[in-house]
C-alpha positions, 0 to 999 in steps of 0.5 A: 500500500502506498505511503499516503494510504498506510494510515487509512485502511478503510475499505474504499482506500484499500480497494483504490490502492489494489486497483492502482497496484493492478495497473489501473491508471484512471477511474472514470465514473458517475458517482451517486450516494453510498460508497461512491464518494469514499471511493473517489476520496480513496482514489485521490489518496492513492494517486488515481485520477478520477474523470467525471463522465456524463453517462455510464455506458460512455464511461465503461467504453472509456475504461475499456479503451484505457485497458486496451491501451495500457494492457492493464485493467480499466475501472468505472465507478457507478451508483447502484440501481440506474448507474448499473443499469445505464452501464450495461451496454458499456459492460457488453462492449468491454466483454465482446472487445475482450477488455479487462474492466472493473465495474465498481458499483454501490450496493445495498446492505443486508439490512436494507435488502430486508425493507428497501425496494427503491432502486433495488434489483439484483445487480449481479444477475443483471450483469452476469451474462456480460461479466466474467465474475462478480463479487459483493464485498462487505468484510475485511477481505476486500483485497482478496476479492479484488485479486480474484476478480482481477485474475478473472478479468485478465484471463483469456478471453479478457473481460469485465467484472463487477465489484459491488461495495456498499457504503458501510463496507467502504468505510469499515476497516479492511486488510491491505495486500500486495498484488503479486506478479502475474505468472507467465502465460503458458506456451502451446503444447509442443505436439501442437507446435510441431503439427503447425510447423509441419503444415507450414513447411508443406505450404507454398502460398500461406496467408496470415490473418491477424486479430485483436490478440496480436496487438501487444508489442511482443506478439506484434514484433514476432508476427512481423518477423514471421510475415517477412520471413514468409513474404506472404500476404497478411491481413488484419481485422479491424481491431488489429489494424496497424499490427501489420503496417499499411506501408508494409509491402505484405499488408493485404488489407482488412479481413472481415470474413466477407467478399473484399478479401476473398480473391487473395485468400482463396489462392492460399494453401494454408491460412494462419489465424494469429490471435483472430478471435471469431467475435471479430468476424461478420455473420457469414459462413467460412468460405475457404477450404485451405487447412488452417492453423489457429494460434490463439490465447484460448480455445474458441468454444464457438468458431466458424471453422474447425482448425486443422491444428491449434496452438493455444497459449502465449502467441509469441513462442508459437510464432517464434517456432514457426519463424524458425522453420519458415522459408520464402513462399511463392507469393510475390509482393506484386501479387499483394499490391495488385490485390490491395489496389483492387480492394481499394478500388472496389471500396472507393467512395470519394464523392463529388465536388458538390458533396464530400464523400466519406473516403475523401473525408478520411483521406483529407484528414490524414493529409492535414495531419501530415501537413501539421506534423501530427501523429494522430490516432483515430477512433471509429464509430459503428455505421456506414462511414466505418468502411472508408475510415478503416480502409483509407486511414493509414496505420503503422502500429497497433491501436492506431485505430480504435473501434468496437468490433465485437459488439459493434456498438454505436456511440463508441468513437467519442468516448474512445477518443477521450480515453485515448487523449487522456492516456497520451496527452501528446497525441491527438485523436480524430473521432470518425463518427456518424450523426446517429452515433454522436447523438447517442453520446452527445453529453460526452462533448462536455466531458471532452471540454471539461478535461481539455481532451485534444480530440477532433470529432469529425461527423459524417452527417447525412441525417440518418442511419445510412448503414441500415438504409443500405440494407432496407432491400426495397422494404416499404418503411415509414418515411422517418424510420431511418432518418431525422431532422438535420442537427447542428453538432458544431453548435453543440460543441460551441455551447460546451466550450470547444470549437465547432465548424460546419462544412459543406465543401472540401475547401471549408473542410480543409480550413476547419481541419487546420484550425482544429489541429492547431488548438489543444482542446476539443473540436467538432467538424460537422461535415455534410456528407453524400451517402449515395455510395454506401450501399455499393461499398457495403456490397463490395465489402461483404458480398 
């Protein structure tokens, strides 16, 4: 326990110090009564910053993204009742994005449960389907329970846990503990590695598909070495964008499980799935007959395929073992370049001079960052614009692009951008979001302004749910079922104290980018976008 908290062993202080020892770097929250204020006080005493957010779901997303960026647990504090209920979509997001997050909730005492009905429901039961473990801590063993939850949260597949602490428990004496060093991850069985080596040795045209489990620094480096040795095409899922840099001659684009990547993968005689969690694939059958090696942190209980062999355990040793026997494949970099060019052409949607298209919005933002010497990362919301954002934003490292892919929830880009900007204050974040996604978390613009987050929210404003409209398939729907009255998001940002711009032309957009990137706080650029090409893009991507 830190020096500042040795003299105070109240439950809230012990919990806060345990979170700090576990690697939590910031607590997000919407406090209420009960234990909330004690926990915020404990966090301050132990050196953990607290960020007040406007909605619990957005706060959970911020904690989830922080966990991804730090490689350690995130933390979100909520009040009992409506606080827990409001957080549920964010908890589901952390679960399906494989992010270890503590949801720390206020609770009821046993005495209160005997007569209280106000705000009372079974909070454990509510979040059980989307959490890996739950605990209602009330005795002096708060630290032990926290360690148990942390172990569950960080074990593959990582995910959120619920820690419920009532007011009396937060103020009662508790026993402090030191967090032990985590044990090293086990390697895959030697027989499985040997089987994978035999398959790779026999292959002439292997293809690599990297997923979210490959984003840590060591695994990324090991995978890049293997790809270079093989000289083969390497695709990445949305969440793994940057694991293989876009500028790498072996980068072959995004893998979703759809049509756009099928041309090159169909030529493979072996497919290596490297940390690619099935939660990242779209809802389509597996379309490839080539044998498959699944290199993964955990055995997939549900998968699109039955792999020919699987190496379950730490990814690095399995990749190193394959690299040791790898030889140059029959692929040529010109094959990969031709495929990538064809994919980009199929997904192209630049728009016109009269109406800026989504591809152009992304490419102009990247050009502005280069012009200003800004090393920005991006967050991307769910919606039709994500096809252009993920395809045309260049990435060189893991986490250069943040996206909700497992849950694929709207309302993600703005909270993710705030979390990333707080994590690395020297690196600005561009949030690519649709008007629908931004409307779902609009209050977090106030959070961004309050904490001075260096973010630029770029709104693809087309006055409707364009991705869903692209799927309407001739259905006779009510006129206002997929569209709404135009909103001025720039005015909202101005009202919260940031910069706001409404743009209708490329020249106005360029000027807005220059102004937004030159300042240190949050800005919104509200771009009137042409949605006409979204349906064609979606068909090219997914088939």
